[in-house]
Each structure stands twice: as C-alpha cells, then as structure tokens.
N, C-alpha and C positions, 0 to 999 in steps of 0.2 A: 669235487672227488670223493669216491667210494670210502665206506664207511672200514674196507679193508685195508686202502693203502693210507687212511688215519692214523690209524692201529701202529700201523707200521713205524709210521713217523713219530708218535708216540713214543715207542717203546723204544726206539733207536737210542735216545740217551741213556737210557736203565742198563741198554745193553754195555753201551761205552764205558758207563761207570763202573758196572761188573768188570769190564776189562781191568779198568785200571787198578780196581781193587784184588784184581786175583796178580796182577803183576807186582804188587808192592806186598802180596802176602806174606812173603817168607824173609822182607827186610823187617817190618814193624807191626806190632801190637798192641792194643790198648785192651784193658780189663776192667769192667765193671764190677765190685766186690761190695762187700758190706754184712753188718753183724744187726740183729734186730734182737731186741734183749730187752724184757719187763718180768719185774714181779712183784705179785701180789708181799706186800711187808707190812710190819705191825713195826712202831717204832716207840719203846715203853717212855720218854720223854722228848716231844716234839712241839715245835710251832706246825704252823699247816703245809702239805705237802706243795712245793712250786711248780706251777706251768712252766717254767723257762728254764730252771735249773739245771744242770747236764744231770744231775742225779735226781732234784725234785724233791729229796728229803736227807736229813743229815743223821747216819747211823753211827758216827763219832759223837763226842760230846763240843767239840767248836763251836759254833754261834749256836748249838742245839738248846735254847734255853727255857723250851717249854717245859709245863710242869705235870702237862697230861697227855695220856697216849696218844697217838695219832695211826690209824689205820690208810692204807691206799696203793695206788699202783708207783713203783719205783723206776727209774729208766736205769737199765745197763747194771742188774746184779754181779751178771760176772763177768761181761764186756762192756764196753762200753756202746752203744746204738750209733752207727754210722753209716755213710754209703762213701764210695769214692772211687776216681779213674785212676788207673794206674797205667804206663805204658813205656814201650822202648822202642826205638830206630836201631837196626843192624848199621854201623857203618863201614864195614870189612876191616878186617886185619884186630879184630877183638873190642873195637870203640862201639859204642853205644850210645845214643841218646835216650835219657831216661828224663819221666816227668812224675810227679803224682798230686792229684788234689782231693779233699777229704774231708768231709763236711760232718759233723755229729749235729744230731738234731734227737726232740724229745720223742718218745714213740705215742706215748700216751694221751701226747696232746698235737704234736705232728706238727709246735713250735722248732723253731731254730735254737739249739741250746744257746741259753744267754745268760751266765749267772751274773753281769754287770747289771742287766734288766732287774734281777731278781732282787741284788742290792739296791738299785735307785727306787725302788718300788715297795721297798719294806723296812723298819726300822729296827733296830736290832732286837727290841721284841714282836717281829712278826708285823702283820698277822702270819706271812707265811715263811716257811724256811729259804735264807738268804745266806753264802758262802763265797768267798771267793775261789775265781778260776780260769785260767788261762783261755777258756772257751767261751766267749762273752760276745757271739752274737756274729762275728766274722763270717764273710761268705764260704771261705774255706776256712774255717777254726780250729780242724785241727793239722790239718798241714796242708801246705801250697810250694811245693819247689818243681826245679828243673835242674839238669846239668847231664853231666857223661860218666858213664863208666868205662872200665878198662881191666880187660883181664890180667893184665900185668901191674897198672899204677894205681888200682882201687877207684873208689866215687867220690865224685865231687859235684855237690849239689847247690845251688844259691835260693834262698827265700823262706819260708816259713816251716821250722824244722822240730820237732819231739828232743827234748833232751835226751842224754845219753842215759842218765840215773831213769827215766822213764820209761825206757826202751830196756831198762837190768830188771827193774821191776816187775814187768811180766814175765820174766825168764826165772828171776830167784827168789820172789817172793812165794811163798808156801800156798798163799788162796790166789796165786797169779793173777796179782793186779784188780782181784773183786772190788767193786765200790762198794758193795754191800757188807762183806765181810771180810774187809782189807783195811788199815787207815791205811796204808801205802797207796792202796789202789784207789781210794776215796780222796785221800788230801794229797793235792795238788804241791804242795810244800815239799812233800819229800822227794818229789821227780825233780821238785825244781830248785831243791839244797837249801829252803828257808823262805821260800817266798813261792806261795803258788804258781802266781802269772811266769815265772821264769822255768814251769815245766815246757812252754814252748816258746820258742823263738825267733820272733822276726826279724828281717834284715840280717840273715845270715849265713855264713859258708860254713856245710859239714863234709869232712872228708872220713871215707874209712876205708880201710884196707887188711886184704887178709895176706895172711903170712904162715901156710903150714894152721899149724891148731893155733895159730892166734890170730885174733882178730882187734887192731888198733883203728882209735879215732879222735878226731879234734873237728870242735865246733868253734867259729869266732863268730862273734856278733856286735855289727857294728853300731854306735851309738848314733848318731847323724846329726850332731849336736853342736852346732856352729859353734868356733872359739875354743874345742876339746876335743880331742881324738879318742878321749879312753872313756868322758860322761857318758853314761847309760850303755856301756858297750859290756861283753860279757866273753871268758872262753873254758870250754872244758877239754879234760881229758879222758880217754877213756881204752882200755884194755881187757880185753877176754882170752884165755885159755881153755880151751875145752878137747878134750881128747877120751876118745870112750865114752867112759859113764858119768866122766869127772868136767866139772865147768869151775872157773874162780874167775872174778872181776875186781879190778879194783880201779877207783876213776875220781876224779878232781873237778871241781867247780869254782869257778869266781866270778860273782854281778858287782859291777858299780852303779850304784844310783839307780837299785831296783825297787821295783812300787809294789806293795800290798795295799789291797781293798777292803773296805768296808761300809758297812752302812752309816749313813750321816742320821742326824738328828730329829731331821723331818724326811721327807720325800720327794723325789726327782733328781737329787744330787748325789754322788757317794764320796765317800771321805779315802785320800790316801794317807799312807806314810812310806816314807824313801829310806835305805838304807843299802849297804853292801853285805852281801853275802858268801861267804865260802865255805865252802862242802865237802867231804870227802865217803867213799863208801865201797864195801869191800864185802865181798856176798860169793857165796859157792852153794854148790848142787852136786851133789851125787846119787846117782840110779843102780840100784843093785835089785836083779829079776825085776818084779812088779811094785819096788819100792823105791819113791824118791824122794831125797831128804834135801831143805834147803835152808840154809841162816845168812845170816847178815849182818852186816852196821854199818849205820852212815852218823856223821857227825857233822853240826851244822852251827858256824857261828855268824851271827849276824851284829855288823854294826852302823855309826852313823853314817849316811851316805858321803862319799867322796867330793862331791860338788853341790852341795845344798843350795847354795843360790842358784843355780842353773836350775835345779831340781826343784824348785819354786816357780819359777815359771812354767810349770805344766796347767792347766787351766780344765782340762778333759782329758779322760782317759775313756779306751772304748766306745766313744761317742757320747758319754754323759758327762756332763759337767760337775766340777767339783766343789763339793760346798764349801772348801777355804783351802787355802793355800797346803800342800804336802807336807806334812809332820816332818821335820828331820833332824829331830833331838831327841829321838824317842829313846835309843840306845847310848844311856849316858856311861855304862860297861855293857861288855859284850853278853849280848844273849847265847849262852851255849844250849846247844838240845841234843840228846846223844839219844839213838834211836839203835833197838836191840831185836831182832828175830829169827826165828825158829821154827820148822815144822816139815810137813811134809805131807805126800800123797803115797797111798791104798789103792792098787786096782785089785776090788775083790772079782769081778767077773769083766770079760773084753767088753761089757758096755757099763760096768758100776767101777764109780770110784768114791772114797772119801776122803778127804782133805783134812790137816788138822794145822792151826795155826797160833803163836803165843807173840807176843809185842810188847815190848816192853819200853816207854819212852819217859826219858829221865830230862827232867828242867833245872839246870842249874838257875841258883836266885841272880838275878840282875837289877840294877839302878835303873829303872825306867823314869824319863823326864826327870832326872835328878833326883827322885824320889824311891830309897831304899827298902829293903821287905821289912814290913813290920810283924807282920804273920797273917793278914787281911788280904793282901794283894793278888794280883795275877803273877807281879815280877817275883815272888815266893819260889822257892828250891819245891819240888815236887814231882810225881811221875804218875802217867796215866798207862796202865794196863789192858788190853784188848785178849781177846780170847774166843778163838773160832775154830765153826766145827761146819762143814759141808758135806753132801752127799751130791754127786753128779750121774745120772741116768742116760747114757744117748741111745737115744729112738733112731737114727742113724747117723750117718757121718756126719749130716751138717746142722743136727736137729738135739738138742739133751734138753732136757728137765731138771732142774735142781730145786735144793732146800737145805738151808742153811739159818744159821744163829750168831751173833755176835754177841758178849759181854764186854762193857764198859767200865772199868772202874778208875776214877782218878783222884789226887790227893793232893794236899797242898795248891802249888800256885794255879797248877791247871784247874784244880778244882773250883777255887777263888774266881777263875776266870768264866767258868759257867753255872755259878749260885743263883739256882732256881728263885730261892726266898733268903732273908734273914730270920734266924743270924745263920753264918756259914756253917758247911756241913763240914764232917770232916772225912767223908769221901761224897763223890759223888758220882752216879753210875745211871747208866744207860742198856738198853737191848733192843736188838735187833733180829726179828724174825721174820724172814721171806721165803716167799714160793714162787719159780721161775721157770720162765721159759726163755730158750736161746735160739737164733735160726739164725745161720750164716751161709752167704752167697758167694 
C-alpha cells in the first residue's frame, strides 16, 4: 500500500471526530478556567511556611503561635489558586445539563492543597503552620457537582458545593475574600458558619432560582449515617436582592454533628471536635460612580453535637486517623461569635484601585468542657480587630499585581488562645505585608 493511501486511512478517524465535534458544537461546551496567584509575604509572628496548606501561612492569629517573623511565598493572596472544568449541554426547551470540577493547588510547590496533611505533619507548635480547611487533598477539593439548569425553574445540582456564605463573602467582603488581607477570606469558619470544614459540603443538593432582582438559594446536605436521618446533615437558606448599584444579602445555615480539626499532640494523626452550628449573615454593597462600599454582619452559635455517640464512631477524616475519639462535650454553654465588617474600593484610574477593610470579631465568654472563664483561658470574652489596606494594578484584563497590609490586634479570650509566651499579653498582635501577582484564564 502506498504512503499516500496510508495517510488517508490514518486521517479518516480524525476527520470523523472533527465532524462529530462540529455537529455538537452548538449544543454543548466545556471550559477550562483557573487562577494563578502567589505573593511574597512577611508575617511578623509566624511558624514556618507550609508546603501543603492552601494558603501556606496564617495572616491571622488563629494557630499562628510563632514568636518570630517569617518571609516566604504565600499561595493565593487575592484569589485562591485553582483550575477547573465547567460545562453545559443545551437539551432544548430552555433546559441544560451542567457540571463543574474544581481543584485547588499550591502554586509555590505544585502540590495539591491539603490542610489535613499540614495538621497531621505538624504539632500545634510547628515547625510549620497548620490550620483547618475544607480543602484537604480531595481530587476535586474545591467543588464537584452535576445537575440541570432551567431558564424558568432555576438550577439544581448534586455533589460537593461551596456554601452560600462563602459565595457571599467574595461579593460583600471589602477585600473580596482575599486570603492575605481579610479574615473572611482566610478563615473558612466564617464561610462555614462556625466550623471551617462546613464552608464546602459533600453529599449535598444546591438549588438556585432567579426571580427578577431576587436570587434565592437552598442547600441540603445528607448525613448518610445509618440509624439517623439527621446526624451530620445540614441545610442553608440564602437570598440576594440586587438592583442597579445596590445589593443586599440575607442567609442562614445550620449544621448538625459537624467537625472541626486541629493538630494532635504528636504527628501522623489529627484531633477532631464535634458540634452543632447555627449562623446568620446579612451584608450589603452600594456603588456610586467609582466608589463601592461593602458592609456586613454574621452571628455564629456553636453548641455540643446532637448525636455524640454516632460522632464518636468516626475514626478518620480526610483519610487521616484521629488521635482519639472526637471531643463531643467542649461547648458546655453555647459559644457566640459576632463578626462586623465595613470598607470598600475606590477606583483611582481605569487600571488602579485601592481597597480598605475593617473587621471586628467579638467572642462572648462561654463554658468549655465544664470550665468557665477565670481570666486566662481562650473561652473568655474578647475581641479581634483587623485593619486592611491594599492596592491592585491591572496590567491587562486577566493579569494584575497587588500590594497590601493587614494588622491584627486581639484581646481577651482570642489573645489567650494564641499566647506566644507566659505571662499572657494584654494584647496579641500580628502584621502581614504581601506583594503578589495574579493571572486568570
């Protein structure tokens, strides 16, 4: 057989594939998208930068008990580093099949983002930073769902979803959910309504419906626990009204038998605390010419779990064994946390904008594991204040550079939880300065 005819035979399947793809081109589409964001950051009180935690360093006080400053590359200063696939198929009559698969990874190391691995390989004293996160090594750790979308009846999807609170933070946070310059962006506990792991929910249904200027949402998480239909379940309600320059949001979410994770005394395992959470969020934004103002309030209420016996049957989370049975009696009385924020963005030119944010987090005193506050414990009343300033310059439509700073001042219980040394300080402070680069595709 001549080389000429061989070439025709080999090219025939490719031509057929092209014809099939062309035939369906108007009915379905798949989009590859992503964000690459990293920054050189200095944190005044820090442990070592982590290779696997989704942010790599803790700009808040949280688990950040280091006594010295650290400089390194932070992952996702303004936006989480990620890539994903999303698609839709037009089925006719205004009905579409939709899906999304999204993965978060650490750009400085190329590793899959895995907070649980950071917790398991570090003690509370380090050597590297570790903190809880819903992004803990799953193949599609940021989201994985499929479903149907209707022009008239809304969108219903099933799988792993981002919470409505986390959806709202990106819109109504003055720093737009920045992981380096906003406690709302870094700490998933605000997106999770009290527990970080609840900012993303597995085994859930999420429904969204647009009615004129209103957008309504409902999410339900199945617990999947034998013998109890409600154990480890959750639901969320959300409403947004947006008209012209004004938007306002109101939401509620409740989780039963949720888990919060921490480093264990040794390495190789993680520690877990179970609890119920109830949370309310209201936020708003208003744009006048080149100025946008954003403000909001969230109330978190954390109590002991509804099904402690079932919760204590859990032996591993995110693939890591627990160091002991989950703690189910930490919240002898309800822990109440109130979060207030205000700030905004001023566009100085078509390419350059400055954002300012102020956050005030209040913790009421509560009884933890039967022990009331005596003035030196983390369950004592207190507050943490965050002050953020950031400039963002767009080099192009998809690429920008930014420089920002966030100061943190904690007092009372929150300062006691993050004491660097005895005696306890009257205040506990931290500062993060970061210069970053972001590209979106």
